[in-house]
C-alpha positions, -999 to 999 in steps of 0.1 A, spaced: -56 500 795 -33 470 803 -29 461 769 -19 496 758 9 498 785 24 463 773 24 473 738 40 509 749 67 489 767 73 464 740 76 493 715 102 513 736 121 481 742 125 476 704 134 512 701 162 510 729 175 476 714 178 493 680 197 522 696 220 499 713 228 480 679 237 511 659 256 523 689 276 492 689 279 494 650 295 532 656 317 521 682 333 495 660 338 519 634 357 543 658 376 515 670 385 504 634 397 539 627 414 545 660 434 514 656 441 515 619 455 550 619 485 543 642 489 510 624 494 527 590 514 558 604 536 539 628 536 501 627 531 490 590 567 478 577 582 497 549 578 477 516 603 489 487 589 486 449 615 480 421 601 486 386 610 474 350 598 479 316 603 452 290 594 442 255 600 410 238 615 412 203 625 384 179 661 379 161 644 374 125 629 409 122 657 422 104 637 451 90 647 481 107 624 511 119 618 538 95 634 568 99 599 587 103 588 565 129 605 566 162 626 538 172 609 531 204 574 530 187 588 507 159 602 481 181 569 482 199 548 477 166 572 448 158 565 430 190 538 403 192 513 410 215 506 372 221 542 369 232 537 397 253 507 381 272 525 348 272 553 363 291 530 381 315 513 347 324 545 329 330 560 360 351 528 356 374 528 316 375 535 293 401 566 280 383 581 315 381 576 319 420 593 283 429 622 294 407 625 329 428 621 311 460 646 288 452 676 314 444 662 343 468 641 321 496 612 347 496 592 326 520 618 334 545 618 370 534 580 376 534 576 359 566 604 374 588 589 382 622 607 416 624 577 430 599 545 438 610 520 408 613 494 421 588 515 428 559 538 398 563 532 362 556 525 345 590 539 310 586 571 303 567 560 269 556 524 278 546 507 258 518 520 267 483 484 280 474 486 306 504 518 315 494 512 319 460 483 343 469 504 362 492 528 364 462 502 379 439 495 407 463 533 418 462 541 417 425 520 434 395 528 429 356 509 452 334 509 450 296 503 482 278 479 477 247 490 512 233 529 508 236 530 472 236 553 468 266 553 451 299 555 470 333 568 448 361 564 460 399 576 438 428 573 448 466 598 437 491 609 445 526 643 457 513 654 475 483 682 447 471 658 421 474 629 439 453 655 447 426 670 411 427 635 398 423 626 418 392 661 410 377 656 372 381 618 376 366 633 392 333 661 365 334 637 334 336 612 350 314 635 354 285 649 316 291 613 303 292 601 324 258 634 309 239 625 274 253 593 276 237 605 289 205 634 263 205 609 235 214 586 245 185 616 249 158 629 215 171 597 200 165 594 214 130 633 206 123 624 170 133 594 165 111 615 179 82 641 155 90 615 126 90 603 138 56 638 138 42 644 103 53 609 91 38 620 110 6 655 95 4 641 59 11 614 63 -19 643 74 -42 664 45 -33 635 23 -40 623 38 -72 659 39 -84 664 2 -77 631 -8 -94 645 10 -124 678 -5 -123 662 -41 -118 639 -33 -150 669 -26 -169 689 -57 -159 658 -79 -166 655 -61 -201 692 -60 -210 688 -25 -221 702 6 -204 684 28 -227 656 13 -242 643 48 -259 680 49 -276 677 11 -287 642 19 -302 656 50 -320 685 30 -334 660 2 -346 639 29 -364 668 41 -380 678 9 -392 642 -1 -406 645 36 -425 681 25 -439 664 -10 -449 636 8 -465 659 31 -485 675 1 -498 645 -17 -505 633 15 -525 666 14 -544 660 -19 -554 624 -13 -566 640 14 -586 664 -7 -603 637 -33 -610 615 -7 -624 644 8 -647 650 -26 -666 637 -30 -701 601 -44 -704 613 -73 -725 639 -85 -702 634 -123 -692 624 -127 -654 651 -158 -654 681 -132 -660 706 -135 -630 705 -98 -624 666 -98 -622 668 -128 -600 693 -115 -578 675 -78 -575 643 -98 -565 660 -121 -539 675 -89 -523 644 -72 -521 626 -101 -506 652 -104 -480 652 -66 -473 613 -68 -469 616 -99 -446 643 -82 -426 621 -49 -426 591 -68 -412 612 -87 -386 626 -54 -373 591 -40 -372 580 -69 -352 607 -63 -328 597 -25 -324 560 -31 -322 535 -62 -323 500 -67 -308 508 -100 -299 538 -98 -280 552 -71 -252 580 -55 -277 604 -27 -274 577 -1 -276 562 -15 -242 597 -16 -228 603 20 -235 571 32 -223 576 11 -190 612 24 -188 598 63 -190 572 57 -167 598 40 -142 621 70 -153 594 96 -144 590 82 -108 628 83 -103 628 118 -112 598 128 -92 615 111 -62 646 133 -68 626 165 -69 610 155 -36 642 148 -22 657 180 -33 627 198 -20 627 180 16 665 188 19 660 226 11 630 227 33 653 208 62 682 234 58 657 263 57 641 250 88 675 249 105 684 281 95 650 295 108 653 275 141 688 293 148 677 326 142 643 327 156 650 338 192 629 360 212 652 385 232 636 404 263 647 438 255 649 461 288 633 495 284 637 504 319 662 483 340 650 471 374 653 500 396 671 502 430 644 518 450 656 545 476 624 553 494 595 529 504 567 536 483 543 512 500 524 516 523 512 547 516 506 557 551 492 592 549 468 582 520 457 548 538 451 568 573 430 594 554 410 567 535 404 549 566 390 581 584 369 584 555 355 551 553 347 551 589 330 585 587 311 574 558 301 540 575 289 562 605 270 583 588 253 555 572 245 538 604 230 571 618 210 574 590 196 540 588 189 548 628 170 576 622 150 559 597 141 527 619 131 552 649 107 571 630 89 542 620 91 528 656 76 563 667 
């Protein structure tokens, strides 16, 4: 019997402890609701919300919108989602927060002791990481995939500060996007300038090589000299042919020692010797004659022409790159100007109070259900 009484006592003790634990949870939920509802309705500081809608447009998009498609949709279609997302990341960055704080002293604004201690930042000199996390709770930048626009919302404890924050975010964001574009364009221009310099140096080098070759050979235009030499050879060949014709037309019985015959033969031999000499100057397997000079000159001339073409192409590319760099600007077009809030949208007092009551009741219901289940098993 003693053992049964001890077991019953232990069982009753566990049941009583379980009841006390669940009652404590219920009381905590009630205390939470009782304290939260007055906070939302009376204590929470008003926060004003300024909004703006922006889109990035490029100045090099010269094609206007179609007459069929609305202008707003055409502008959205021309915007780059990558640019929009880059702008969103920058608007939510630490760099943006530092610039805003330098102008508006947001640390002092958000940590002002006149505001309720729950919504405000507790310490003005809080670490940068805490300040940034607090800032992310007061700003929202949403990218709309369908329309391709950015919607900016910022909360502040007064309307003017909220509007000023959004205006500066748009201004700094546009400047940052243009800076990125300028850096990229400048890097391209620098690369093209370097290529122009290399092409110019190559042109000067090849031209100087050609001039040195002309000076060394003593010929300004070897091809023209070769043409003149060929023309001279053709003329000598024609004269030789005339003499051969004259010799052939002489009477067969004419003595070979006749002065006329001797003179014609000497002229023919002289022409033959001169022709062989000119042909040797033009082409010879043993020496580097004029034909080799012409071939080398043409090769050097081709290199000079190629270098000139490269230089012209590099100059044209550089000029085009400079023009593109000058007109490839990114403009943040404002579809909805930063609003001047009149009524504080945050906190949503009645909504938050109602949600607090619902959460407390749901928690109490869950606790009571668990209490019933555990007590049934204890019994």
